[in-house]
NUMI-271824 format. One record per residue: residue number from 0; residue in one letter; x, y, z of N, C-alpha, C, O in turn. Coordinates in pm, 1 decimal. Layout:
! residues N
 seq type     n.px     n.py     n.pz    ca.px    ca.py    ca.pz     c.px     c.py     c.pz     o.px     o.py     o.pz
 NUM    A        X        Y        Z        X        Y        Z        X        Y        Z        X        Y        Z
...
//
This chain:
! residues 168
 seq type     n.px     n.py     n.pz    ca.px    ca.py    ca.pz     c.px     c.py     c.pz     o.px     o.py     o.pz
   0    M  20638.7  21190.3  -9935.9  20577.8  21286.7  -9849.6  20426.8  21285.1  -9873.8  20380.9  21276.9  -9987.7
   1    L  20349.6  21293.2  -9763.0  20203.8  21287.6  -9771.2  20147.0  21423.0  -9812.1  20203.7  21526.8  -9777.9
   2    P  20035.8  21423.1  -9884.9  19973.5  21551.0  -9922.2  19912.0  21616.7  -9797.9  19874.3  21548.9  -9702.4
   3    D  19902.9  21748.8  -9801.4  19847.8  21823.9  -9689.0  19695.7  21805.5  -9686.9  19626.8  21842.6  -9782.0
   4    R  19645.0  21749.3  -9579.9  19502.0  21723.0  -9569.7  19430.4  21826.2  -9483.6  19311.8  21809.0  -9455.3
   5    G  19496.7  21930.9  -9441.7  19433.5  22032.5  -9358.4  19437.1  21992.3  -9211.9  19486.7  21885.7  -9175.4
   6    R  19383.6  22080.0  -9130.2  19380.7  22051.3  -8987.0  19278.7  21942.5  -8959.9  19177.9  21931.9  -9029.8
   7    V  19304.7  21862.7  -8859.8  19212.8  21757.9  -8818.2  19177.0  21785.4  -8674.1  19265.4  21808.4  -8591.5
   8    R  19046.9  21783.4  -8641.9  19005.1  21809.6  -8504.2  18916.3  21696.7  -8455.4  18865.6  21616.9  -8534.3
   9    R  18898.5  21691.3  -8326.0  18814.5  21588.2  -8267.1  18667.9  21630.6  -8278.0  18633.9  21747.1  -8257.3
  10    G  18583.3  21535.6  -8310.5  18440.5  21562.7  -8324.0  18367.1  21544.4  -8192.0  18430.3  21520.0  -8089.3
  11    P  18236.3  21555.9  -8193.3  18157.6  21546.2  -8071.5  18159.7  21407.6  -8008.6  18131.8  21393.7  -7889.6
  12    D  18192.4  21304.7  -8086.8  18194.3  21169.2  -8032.5  18327.0  21134.8  -7965.6  18341.3  21025.0  -7911.9
  13    R  18421.0  21222.4  -7967.5  18552.9  21208.0  -7907.5  18636.0  21095.8  -7967.8  18757.3  21091.2  -7947.7
  14    G  18573.8  21007.3  -8039.9  18650.4  20898.8  -8097.5  18671.0  20917.9  -8246.2  18766.9  20865.7  -8303.1
  15    C  18583.3  20990.9  -8308.5  18594.2  21006.3  -8453.1  18671.3  21133.9  -8486.5  18664.4  21233.2  -8414.0
  16    L  18741.4  21129.3  -8592.5  18815.7  21245.5  -8637.8  18741.0  21307.5  -8754.5  18703.0  21239.0  -8849.4
  17    L  18720.8  21436.7  -8746.0  18653.0  21507.9  -8853.7  18749.3  21603.9  -8920.0  18833.8  21664.5  -8854.0
  18    R  18736.5  21617.2  -9048.9  18821.5  21709.0  -9120.5  18767.4  21849.3  -9099.6  18648.0  21874.3  -9116.1
  19    S  18853.5  21937.6  -9064.4  18812.5  22074.7  -9040.0  18792.2  22145.1  -9173.2  18879.1  22142.1  -9260.4
  20    V  18679.3  22206.8  -9187.5  18650.4  22282.2  -9308.5  18671.3  22428.6  -9274.9  18599.9  22483.0  -9190.6
  21    P  18768.7  22494.5  -9339.5  18795.2  22634.6  -9306.0  18678.4  22722.5  -9347.8  18622.2  22706.2  -9456.1
  22    R  18642.2  22817.4  -9259.0  18536.9  22913.4  -9289.0  18601.5  23044.0  -9329.7  18711.7  23076.3  -9285.5
  23    G  18533.6  23118.0  -9413.0  18586.3  23248.7  -9450.6  18635.0  23251.7  -9593.1  18620.2  23155.7  -9668.8
  24    D  18692.9  23363.4  -9627.4  18740.7  23383.2  -9763.7  18884.6  23335.0  -9776.1  18941.3  23276.4  -9683.8
  25    A  18940.5  23361.2  -9890.9  19077.9  23320.4  -9917.6  19176.8  23401.4  -9833.9  19292.7  23362.4  -9820.3
  26    D  19131.4  23515.4  -9776.9  19224.5  23596.5  -9698.8  19251.9  23536.8  -9560.8  19336.3  23587.7  -9487.1
  27    G  19180.4  23428.0  -9524.9  19207.5  23359.2  -9399.2  19130.3  23414.7  -9280.3  19152.1  23370.7  -9167.4
  28    V  19041.6  23509.2  -9302.7  18964.4  23566.5  -9193.7  18843.8  23477.4  -9167.5  18767.5  23445.9  -9258.8
  29    A  18827.2  23437.2  -9042.0  18715.2  23350.0  -9006.3  18586.2  23430.6  -9006.2  18581.6  23540.9  -8951.7
  30    R  18482.8  23376.5  -9066.2  18352.1  23440.2  -9072.2  18254.7  23361.9  -8983.8  18269.5  23240.8  -8967.3
  31    P  18156.5  23430.0  -8927.7  18056.4  23355.8  -8848.8  17971.8  23268.5  -8939.1  17962.0  23294.8  -9059.0
  32    P  17910.0  23164.4  -8883.6  17828.3  23076.5  -8967.4  17706.8  23149.9  -9021.8  17662.2  23249.4  -8964.9
  33    E  17654.9  23100.3  -9131.0  17539.7  23162.1  -9196.5  17416.0  23148.3  -9108.4  17397.0  23043.3  -9047.0
  34    P  17331.1  23251.1  -9100.3  17207.6  23239.2  -9022.1  17110.0  23147.1  -9092.5  17124.2  23122.0  -9212.2
  35    P  17009.9  23095.6  -9019.4  16910.7  23009.6  -9084.7  16835.8  23085.4  -9193.6  16831.9  23208.5  -9193.9
  36    S  16777.1  23010.8  -9285.2  16714.5  23072.6  -9402.4  16599.0  23165.4  -9366.1  16589.9  23275.4  -9420.6
  37    A  16511.7  23124.4  -9276.4  16397.5  23207.8  -9238.0  16409.6  23241.3  -9090.3  16407.7  23150.8  -9006.9
  38    P  16421.7  23367.9  -9055.8  16435.1  23401.7  -8914.5  16308.1  23369.7  -8838.4  16197.9  23399.7  -8884.2
  39    G  16324.1  23308.0  -8720.9  16211.7  23273.4  -8636.0  16130.8  23155.7  -8687.1  16019.8  23131.3  -8639.9
  40    A  16185.3  23082.8  -8783.0  16110.6  22971.4  -8840.1  16111.5  22850.4  -8747.6  16027.7  22761.6  -8763.3
  41    G  16203.6  22844.0  -8651.4  16210.0  22729.1  -8562.2  16276.2  22612.7  -8631.6  16358.3  22630.7  -8721.6
  42    S  16240.1  22493.1  -8589.4  16301.4  22375.4  -8648.5  16235.9  22344.4  -8782.6  16119.6  22378.1  -8804.5
  43    P  16309.3  22281.2  -8870.9  16254.9  22251.9  -9004.2  16141.6  22150.3  -8996.5  16127.7  22078.0  -8897.8
  44    S  16062.0  22146.3  -9100.7  15948.1  22055.5  -9104.7  15995.3  21912.2  -9123.9  16114.6  21883.9  -9135.3
  45    L  15897.3  21823.5  -9127.1  15925.7  21680.6  -9138.6  16004.5  21649.3  -9265.2  16097.5  21568.6  -9262.2
  46    E  15968.1  21712.5  -9376.2  16035.9  21684.4  -9503.0  16171.9  21753.0  -9511.1  16262.6  21703.2  -9577.9
  47    Q  16186.8  21866.8  -9443.6  16310.3  21942.9  -9455.0  16422.4  21888.1  -9367.7  16539.9  21912.5  -9395.2
  48    R  16387.2  21814.5  -9262.9  16491.5  21759.5  -9176.2  16575.3  21659.8  -9253.6  16526.1  21593.3  -9344.8
  49    E  16700.9  21649.7  -9217.2  16786.6  21558.4  -9291.0  16737.2  21415.9  -9272.7  16694.3  21377.1  -9164.0
  50    S  16743.7  21339.3  -9379.4  16690.6  21203.4  -9374.5  16781.8  21115.0  -9289.8  16902.9  21135.5  -9282.2
  51    H  16720.3  21018.3  -9228.1  16796.4  20925.3  -9146.3  16861.8  20821.7  -9236.7  16820.2  20800.8  -9350.7
  52    V  16962.3  20759.1  -9184.9  17036.0  20664.8  -9267.0  16987.6  20521.7  -9246.5  17054.8  20426.7  -9286.9
  53    A  16871.1  20506.4  -9183.9  16819.7  20371.9  -9162.6  16787.3  20307.2  -9297.1  16735.3  20372.5  -9387.6
  54    N  16818.1  20179.9  -9308.9  16786.0  20109.2  -9431.6  16693.7  19990.9  -9404.0  16669.9  19908.8  -9492.5
  55    I  16642.3  19982.0  -9282.9  16546.0  19877.8  -9247.1  16408.1  19941.5  -9249.4  16387.4  20050.7  -9196.5
  56    K  16314.7  19871.4  -9311.3  16182.9  19927.1  -9333.3  16115.9  19969.4  -9202.5  16058.5  20078.0  -9194.6
  57    S  16122.9  19885.8  -9102.1  16057.4  19915.9  -8974.5  16123.0  20035.6  -8905.6  16055.1  20114.4  -8839.8
  58    Q  16254.0  20049.0  -8920.5  16322.8  20162.3  -8857.9  16290.4  20293.5  -8930.6  16280.2  20398.6  -8867.3
  59    I  16274.4  20287.3  -9061.0  16235.6  20406.2  -9137.4  16097.7  20452.7  -9091.8  16074.3  20572.1  -9072.9
  60    K  16006.3  20356.2  -9074.2  15872.1  20389.5  -9026.2  15878.5  20445.2  -8885.6  15810.4  20543.0  -8854.8
  61    R  15959.0  20385.0  -8799.7  15973.7  20431.7  -8661.8  16027.5  20575.0  -8658.3  15984.2  20655.4  -8575.8
  62    N  16121.0  20607.0  -8746.9  16174.9  20743.4  -8753.5  16066.7  20843.5  -8793.5  16059.3  20953.3  -8738.5
  63    R  15982.0  20804.2  -8891.0  15871.3  20890.6  -8931.0  15774.7  20913.9  -8815.5  15731.5  21026.7  -8791.7
  64    Q  15741.0  20806.7  -8743.7  15648.7  20817.1  -8630.5  15706.7  20907.3  -8521.2  15637.4  20993.1  -8466.6
  65    N  15833.4  20886.5  -8490.8  15897.8  20966.0  -8385.8  15900.9  21113.8  -8422.5  15884.0  21200.2  -8336.4
  66    E  15922.4  21142.4  -8549.7  15926.4  21282.3  -8593.7  15788.8  21346.6  -8579.9  15776.9  21460.5  -8534.7
  67    R  15684.2  21272.4  -8619.5  15548.5  21324.1  -8603.9  15515.5  21348.6  -8457.4  15456.7  21451.0  -8422.8
  68    R  15553.1  21255.1  -8371.9  15527.6  21269.9  -8227.6  15604.4  21387.7  -8170.2  15552.8  21460.8  -8085.7
  69    R  15726.8  21405.9  -8215.6  15808.6  21517.2  -8166.3  15742.3  21650.8  -8197.6  15737.1  21739.6  -8112.5
  70    L  15691.6  21664.7  -8319.7  15626.9  21789.5  -8358.6  15497.6  21812.0  -8280.1  15467.6  21924.8  -8241.1
  71    K  15420.8  21704.6  -8256.8  15296.5  21716.2  -8179.6  15327.3  21752.7  -8035.1  15262.0  21839.6  -7977.3
  72    N  15427.2  21686.3  -7976.6  15466.1  21716.0  -7838.4  15515.0  21859.6  -7825.2  15488.4  21927.1  -7725.8
  73    K  15586.5  21904.7  -7927.0  15638.1  22041.5  -7925.8  15522.9  22141.4  -7925.5  15528.3  22242.2  -7855.0
  74    A  15419.6  22114.1  -8003.3  15303.5  22203.5  -8008.4  15229.3  22204.2  -7875.1  15187.9  22309.9  -7827.5
  75    V  15212.6  22086.4  -7814.8  15141.8  22076.7  -7686.0  15220.0  22149.8  -7577.6  15162.8  22224.2  -7498.0
  76    R  15351.2  22127.9  -7575.4  15435.6  22192.0  -7474.4  15436.1  22344.2  -7492.2  15433.8  22418.5  -7394.2
  77    S  15439.1  22389.6  -7617.2  15438.7  22533.0  -7644.5  15307.8  22596.1  -7598.0  15308.6  22703.1  -7537.3
  78    E  15196.1  22530.5  -7626.0  15065.5  22581.0  -7583.6  15057.7  22588.1  -7431.2  15004.7  22684.0  -7375.0
  79    M  15111.2  22485.2  -7365.3  15110.5  22482.0  -7219.1  15191.8  22598.3  -7162.3  15148.2  22665.5  -7068.8
  80    R  15307.5  22621.1  -7218.0  15392.6  22731.3  -7170.6  15326.6  22866.6  -7196.2  15333.9  22956.2  -7112.1
  81    T  15262.2  22881.6  -7312.2  15195.6  23007.3  -7344.9  15084.4  23036.7  -7245.4  15073.6  23148.4  -7194.6
  82    R  15001.5  22935.8  -7217.5  14891.3  22954.9  -7121.7  14944.3  22987.4  -6983.0  14886.7  23069.7  -6911.9
  83    T  15055.0  22922.4  -6944.0  15112.4  22948.2  -6812.0  15165.9  23090.2  -6804.6  15145.1  23158.9  -6704.6
  84    K  15234.8  23135.3  -6909.1  15288.1  23271.8  -6909.1  15175.8  23374.7  -6906.8  15187.2  23478.2  -6841.1
  85    T  15066.5  23345.8  -6979.1  14952.0  23435.7  -6977.6  14892.5  23444.3  -6837.1  14856.5  23552.3  -6790.3
  86    A  14882.8  23329.0  -6770.6  14827.6  23325.8  -6634.5  14917.5  23401.5  -6537.6  14868.3  23476.1  -6453.0
  87    V  15048.2  23383.2  -6549.1  15142.0  23453.1  -6461.0  15132.2  23604.0  -6483.9  15133.1  23681.7  -6388.5
  88    G  15122.9  23644.7  -6608.9  15107.8  23787.2  -6639.2  14979.3  23843.9  -6581.5  14977.9  23955.2  -6529.0
  89    A  14870.9  23766.8  -6591.1  14743.0  23812.2  -6535.5  14749.0  23820.2  -6383.5  14690.7  23910.2  -6323.1
  90    I  14818.9  23726.4  -6322.6  14833.4  23727.2  -6176.0  14912.0  23850.1  -6132.2  14873.7  23919.2  -6037.8
  91    E  15021.8  23876.5  -6201.6  15108.2  23987.8  -6161.3  15041.3  24123.6  -6180.8  15062.0  24215.5  -6101.5
  92    T  14960.7  24136.0  -6286.9  14892.3  24263.4  -6308.2  14765.0  24272.9  -6225.1  14712.2  24382.4  -6205.1
  93    G  14715.5  24160.3  -6177.0  14597.4  24160.4  -6092.4  14469.5  24186.9  -6168.0  14378.4  24250.1  -6114.5
  94    T  14460.3  24139.8  -6292.0  14340.3  24163.5  -6371.5  14226.9  24071.9  -6326.5  14247.6  23976.5  -6251.5
  95    D  14106.3  24103.5  -6374.4  13989.4  24024.1  -6338.8  13992.2  23887.0  -6406.3  13932.9  23791.9  -6355.4
  96    E  14059.5  23876.3  -6518.9  14062.8  23749.5  -6592.1  14167.4  23652.5  -6538.6  14189.2  23547.5  -6599.1
  97    S  14232.4  23684.1  -6427.7  14339.7  23596.7  -6378.6  14286.5  23459.3  -6341.2  14354.1  23359.3  -6365.3
  98    A  14166.3  23451.5  -6282.6  14110.6  23321.0  -6246.1  14086.5  23236.4  -6370.6  14115.0  23116.6  -6370.8
  99    E  14034.5  23297.8  -6476.0  14010.9  23224.5  -6600.3  14142.8  23182.6  -6666.0  14152.7  23073.3  -6721.7
 100    A  14242.9  23269.1  -6659.3  14373.8  23236.2  -6717.3  14438.7  23120.8  -6641.1  14500.7  23033.2  -6701.4
 101    I  14424.3  23120.8  -6508.8  14479.9  23011.1  -6427.9  14408.8  22881.2  -6462.9  14472.6  22776.9  -6477.4
 102    R  14276.3  22887.7  -6476.6  14198.9  22768.8  -6511.5  14244.2  22712.4  -6646.4  14258.6  22591.1  -6661.5
 103    A  14266.3  22799.8  -6743.6  14310.1  22754.9  -6876.8  14450.0  22694.0  -6870.0  14477.7  22593.8  -6936.0
 104    A  14537.8  22754.5  -6790.2  14674.2  22701.6  -6777.8  14672.8  22563.7  -6712.1  14742.9  22472.6  -6756.2
 105    V  14593.0  22548.9  -6606.9  14584.3  22419.3  -6537.8  14526.4  22314.6  -6631.5  14570.3  22199.5  -6631.1
 106    R  14428.2  22353.7  -6711.6  14368.4  22260.2  -6807.1  14472.8  22212.3  -6907.5  14478.4  22093.5  -6939.2
 107    R  14555.9  22304.5  -6957.8  14660.4  22266.8  -7054.8  14767.6  22179.3  -6990.4  14818.1  22085.9  -7052.6
 108    I  14801.8  22209.9  -6866.5  14902.0  22128.4  -6796.1  14849.4  21987.1  -6777.8  14922.1  21890.4  -6800.4
 109    D  14722.9  21974.3  -6736.9  14663.4  21841.3  -6719.1  14656.3  21765.0  -6850.7  14679.0  21644.1  -6854.7
 110    R  14624.7  21836.5  -6958.1  14616.0  21770.6  -7088.2  14754.2  21721.9  -7134.5  14766.3  21613.4  -7191.4
 111    A  14857.8  21802.6  -7109.6  14993.4  21760.6  -7147.7  15034.8  21636.5  -7069.6  15099.9  21547.5  -7124.3
 112    A  14997.1  21630.1  -6941.4  15030.2  21512.8  -6860.6  14951.3  21390.8  -6909.1  15004.9  21280.1  -6913.4
 113    A  14825.2  21410.4  -6945.4  14743.1  21299.0  -6993.1  14796.0  21244.1  -7125.1  14788.3  21123.8  -7150.0
 114    Q  14849.7  21331.8  -7209.5  14902.5  21287.8  -7339.0  15043.9  21231.1  -7327.2  15097.4  21176.8  -7423.9
 115    G  15103.9  21243.5  -7210.3  15237.5  21189.0  -7190.3  15348.6  21282.2  -7232.7  15463.7  21239.9  -7243.8
 116    V  15316.9  21407.9  -7256.4  15419.7  21504.2  -7296.4  15507.3  21538.0  -7176.3  15629.3  21549.2  -7188.7
 117    I  15444.0  21554.2  -7058.9  15519.1  21572.4  -6934.3  15471.2  21467.5  -6834.7  15362.4  21412.0  -6850.1
 118    H  15551.3  21440.5  -6733.8  15516.5  21342.4  -6630.9  15409.4  21400.3  -6539.3  15399.4  21522.0  -6523.8
 119    K  15329.2  21312.6  -6478.7  15219.8  21361.4  -6393.6  15272.5  21436.2  -6271.4  15207.8  21529.4  -6223.6
 120    N  15389.4  21396.5  -6220.4  15447.7  21469.6  -6107.0  15494.4  21607.9  -6150.4  15482.1  21704.8  -6075.5
 121    Q  15547.7  21616.4  -6271.1  15589.2  21746.2  -6324.9  15468.1  21837.1  -6341.7  15475.9  21957.5  -6317.3
 122    A  15355.5  21778.2  -6383.6  15232.3  21855.8  -6396.8  15186.6  21906.9  -6260.8  15145.6  22022.3  -6247.6
 123    A  15193.8  21821.2  -6160.4  15154.4  21861.8  -6025.1  15244.4  21973.4  -5973.9  15197.0  22067.8  -5910.7
 124    N  15373.8  21962.7  -6001.2  15467.7  22066.9  -5957.4  15438.9  22199.9  -6026.7  15443.0  22305.5  -5963.6
 125    R  15409.9  22194.5  -6156.5  15380.7  22317.8  -6230.8  15253.3  22383.8  -6179.8  15248.7  22505.6  -6162.5
 126    K  15149.7  22303.2  -6155.7  15024.0  22358.3  -6105.1  15043.3  22416.7  -5965.2  14990.1  22523.2  -5934.0
 127    S  15118.9  22347.0  -5882.1  15143.3  22394.8  -5745.8  15217.4  22527.9  -5747.4  15184.2  22619.4  -5671.9
 128    R  15317.2  22538.1  -5833.3  15394.4  22661.9  -5843.3  15306.2  22777.4  -5891.5  15319.6  22890.4  -5844.5
 129    L  15216.8  22748.4  -5984.6  15126.3  22850.7  -6035.9  15028.4  22895.6  -5926.6  15003.0  23015.0  -5910.9
 130    M  14973.9  22800.1  -5851.9  14878.2  22833.3  -5745.9  14945.3  22910.4  -5631.8  14886.8  23003.2  -5575.9
 131    R  15068.1  22871.2  -5598.0  15141.4  22944.0  -5493.1  15163.6  23087.9  -5535.4  15151.6  23180.1  -5454.8
 132    R  15195.9  23106.2  -5662.0  15217.5  23241.3  -5713.2  15089.3  23323.4  -5705.5  15092.2  23441.3  -5670.1
 133    A  14976.0  23260.0  -5739.0  14847.2  23328.4  -5732.3  14812.0  23362.8  -5587.6  14761.6  23471.7  -5560.1
 134    A  14838.1  23270.8  -5496.0  14807.0  23295.6  -5355.1  14894.6  23406.5  -5298.7  14848.4  23490.2  -5221.2
 135    R  15021.9  23406.3  -5338.3  15114.6  23509.6  -5291.6  15071.0  23646.6  -5343.2  15077.7  23745.7  -5270.5
 136    A  15026.9  23652.0  -5467.7  14981.0  23779.0  -5524.6  14851.9  23823.1  -5456.3  14830.3  23942.8  -5437.0
 137    G  14766.4  23728.7  -5419.6  14641.2  23761.4  -5352.7  14661.9  23808.9  -5210.5  14582.2  23888.2  -5160.1
 138    S  14767.5  23762.2  -5143.9  14792.3  23800.2  -5003.8  14864.9  23933.6  -4992.2  14878.6  23986.6  -4882.0
 139    E  14911.4  23988.8  -5103.9  14984.1  24115.6  -5099.6  14891.2  24235.1  -5116.7  14932.5  24339.4  -5167.3
 140    E  14767.2  24220.3  -5074.9  14672.4  24330.6  -5084.0  14700.6  24431.3  -4973.4  14762.4  24395.5  -4873.1
 141    P  14657.4  24555.5  -4988.7  14675.5  24654.2  -4882.7  14596.3  24615.2  -4758.2  14500.8  24537.9  -4766.3
 142    E  14636.3  24669.1  -4643.2  14572.9  24634.8  -4516.4  14425.4  24672.8  -4513.7  14346.3  24604.0  -4449.3
 143    S  14386.6  24778.9  -4580.9  14248.2  24826.2  -4575.1  14150.8  24727.2  -4638.8  14034.0  24723.4  -4600.1
 144    T  14195.9  24647.1  -4735.4  14105.8  24553.3  -4801.5  14098.2  24421.0  -4728.3  14007.5  24341.9  -4754.5
 145    K  14191.4  24394.4  -4636.8  14188.1  24269.1  -4562.3  14078.4  24276.1  -4457.3  14046.8  24385.1  -4409.4
 146    P  14018.7  24161.6  -4419.7  13917.7  24163.3  -4315.3  13979.9  24200.9  -4182.1  14100.7  24187.1  -4162.7
 147    A  13896.9  24248.5  -4090.8  13945.9  24292.7  -3959.8  14008.4  24176.0  -3885.6  13974.6  24060.4  -3910.9
 148    A  14099.1  24206.1  -3794.3  14166.3  24102.7  -3716.3  14064.0  24033.0  -3627.9  13952.2  24081.3  -3610.0
 149    S  14103.8  23918.7  -3572.9  14011.2  23840.5  -3491.2  13970.2  23918.1  -3366.6  14038.8  24010.7  -3323.5
 150    K  13860.1  23879.2  -3311.7  13806.3  23949.9  -3196.1  13900.1  23935.7  -3077.4  13981.5  23843.5  -3072.0
 151    S  13888.5  24025.1  -2985.0  13974.7  24019.6  -2866.6  13934.7  23901.2  -2779.7  13829.0  23841.4  -2799.5
 152    A  14019.8  23867.9  -2683.7  13996.4  23752.3  -2597.7  13869.8  23771.1  -2514.2  13798.4  23674.3  -2488.3
 153    A  13841.2  23893.4  -2472.1  13723.6  23917.6  -2389.6  13596.4  23890.8  -2468.8  13502.0  23832.0  -2415.8
 154    T  13592.4  23932.4  -2593.2  13473.5  23911.8  -2673.7  13454.9  23764.0  -2702.0  13342.5  23713.8  -2699.7
 155    K  13567.6  23691.6  -2729.5  13558.6  23549.3  -2757.8  13502.3  23475.0  -2638.8  13415.8  23388.9  -2654.6
 156    S  13551.0  23507.7  -2517.5  13504.1  23435.0  -2400.7  13356.9  23464.1  -2374.9  13282.8  23376.4  -2330.4
 157    G  13314.1  23587.7  -2402.8  13173.8  23621.8  -2386.7  13087.1  23545.8  -2485.8  12978.3  23499.8  -2451.0
 158    A  13133.9  23532.8  -2607.0  13059.0  23460.4  -2709.1  13051.3  23313.1  -2672.6  12948.4  23249.2  -2694.8
 159    T  13158.5  23258.6  -2617.0  13160.6  23118.7  -2579.1  13061.1  23093.5  -2466.0  12989.2  22993.6  -2466.7
 160    K  13057.5  23183.8  -2369.8  12964.2  23168.2  -2258.3  12820.7  23173.2  -2307.6  12736.3  23096.4  -2261.5
 161    K  12792.3  23264.4  -2402.5  12657.3  23274.6  -2454.7  12617.2  23147.2  -2529.7  12503.6  23101.2  -2518.3
 162    A  12710.5  23090.8  -2606.0  12682.6  22969.1  -2681.0  12658.2  22852.1  -2586.2  12571.2  22768.6  -2610.9
 163    A  12735.5  22846.3  -2477.3  12716.8  22738.9  -2379.4  12582.1  22752.6  -2309.8  12515.9  22652.3  -2282.8
 164    A  12541.0  22875.5  -2280.6  12414.1  22898.2  -2213.4  12298.0  22863.1  -2306.4  12194.6  22814.7  -2260.4
 165    A  12314.0  22886.5  -2435.1  12208.9  22856.4  -2530.1  12188.9  22707.3  -2543.4  12077.0  22662.2  -2567.7
 166    K  12295.1  22629.2  -2528.0  12283.6  22483.8  -2540.3  12205.1  22424.5  -2423.7  12138.0  22322.6  -2440.4
 167    K  12212.5  22486.8  -2305.4  12147.5  22432.1  -2184.9  12001.4  22448.5  -2185.1  11934.6  22407.3  -2090.4
//
């Protein structure tokens, strides 16, 4: 008779079998997984991430480079999102600094596209969405602040006749 090896479940690769490790105490009650060590710390640093199993020198170097790039891209993307959220907040509240906030957000979006963090079309879409939002907020002003409607047809025709007479 074979020894009891515990439950066996399918892993994320669907082909490999992983041994199930029971969670909880000896009483059999399942406990939730432990929270991360530092709340709000985000992803671990370069040294704290689990080491890769590459044993080829060039692949080890490539893994280091990719990790550095990932962290840099993450910082650029985070800054871009922060500037965009600040601009959207300024647009919605209608503050005087909204134009400056939009300019800063567009600058960050362009920089992210130039660095290759996002695609240039994605940058164009983000800027367009931000500008549309600003235009929509600008057009929702009360009627009293909008300029007067266009002149009536009679006034236009009179102005046209005067302009034609002046040319002669």
